[in-house]
N, C-alpha and C positions, 0 to 999 in steps of 0.2 A: 781310449775312447773310440767308440765305433762311429763310423760316418753315417750320416743320413743319406737317403737315396740322392737327394739334391747335391750334397757335398761330393758324393762319389761321381756323379755325372759331371760336375764341374771339374773335378780332378782329372778324369779321363779325357774330357774334351780339351783340357789344358795342354795335353801332350801333342795335339795337332793344331793348336792355335797358330794362325798365320802360315800354315803349311797346306799344300795341296793334298787333300785326304786320299785321293786315288794314288798319288805318288807314295804316300806313307804306307798304304795298303800293299803296294807293289814291292816296296823296299824292306818291309818287315822281316820276311824270311831270311834274307841275306844279313840283315842287322843282327838277328838272333844268332845266326851261324857264327858271325864274328865275335859276339859276346861270349858264346859258350866254348869256342875253339880252344882257349887256353886251359879250360877246366878238365880235371880228371873225372872219370865216371863216379868215383867216390864223392868228389865235390858236388857233382851234379845231383847226386841222390841224397845228400845230407840235408836234413831238415834244419832250418835256422833255429827253431825252437819247437817244443812239443805242440802239436795242433796246427802247425804252419806247414805249407807244402814246400817241398824241395824244388829246385830248378827243373829237375826231370819231371816231377809231377805237374808243374806249371806248363811245361811243354806238351805233356799228354793232354792236359785240359785245353790248351790252345788248339790242338788238333781236333779234339771233339767239338769244341765251340765253333771251329771253322766249318765242320761238317753240318752242325745245326744251323749256323748262319747261312750257309749255301742253300740248305733246304728251305729255310724261311724266305730267303730272297726269291727262290723259284716259286714258292707258294704265292707270295705277294704279286709277282709279275704275271702269274698264270690265273689269278682269281681276283674277283672283285669283292672286297670285304671279308677276307679270310681271318680266322682266329689262329693265333700262334700259341702252340703248346709249350709251356715252360718245362724245364728239367731241373732236377736237384743235382747240382754239381758234386756234392759230397757223396751221394748215392752212386753216381757214375764213377767217381774216383775209387770207391771201394769195389764196386762191381767189376770195373774194367782194370783193376789193379794198377793204378797210376804209379804206385810206389815201386812196382817191379817192371814197368815198361822201359824199354831202351830209349834214352833221350834222343839219340840220333835218329831212330826210326820215327819217333813222335815228331821231330822237327821235319823230317822228310815228308811225312803224312801232311803236316800243316802246310809245307811249301807246295805240294801238289794240289791240295784243296784250294789254297789261296790263289794259285795260278789259274785254276779252273773257275773260281768265283770272280 
């Protein structure tokens, strides 16, 4: 069963409920590093089932999403009433070859962008 947008928002916000959001933002790269450290490259790149992303693909997506998020924050801060451009994550995954990106490089990109943001 697929989630509704409201269910998705509730589930995602549940991860930070009762926590300082800025602290969660700050600690996320280190937490990801800790979670993937024991995994081999093969494990990181293995899809759990057809049509689902591997851990490596999720890390590539997080790096790209952090880039988009940083740009959006800068647009909002620098403009009054700006429109935000959506992007198709599946097109980006194919175009930017998430399935072949190095998970460690994706995590490092995410970390640097998160630190900047």
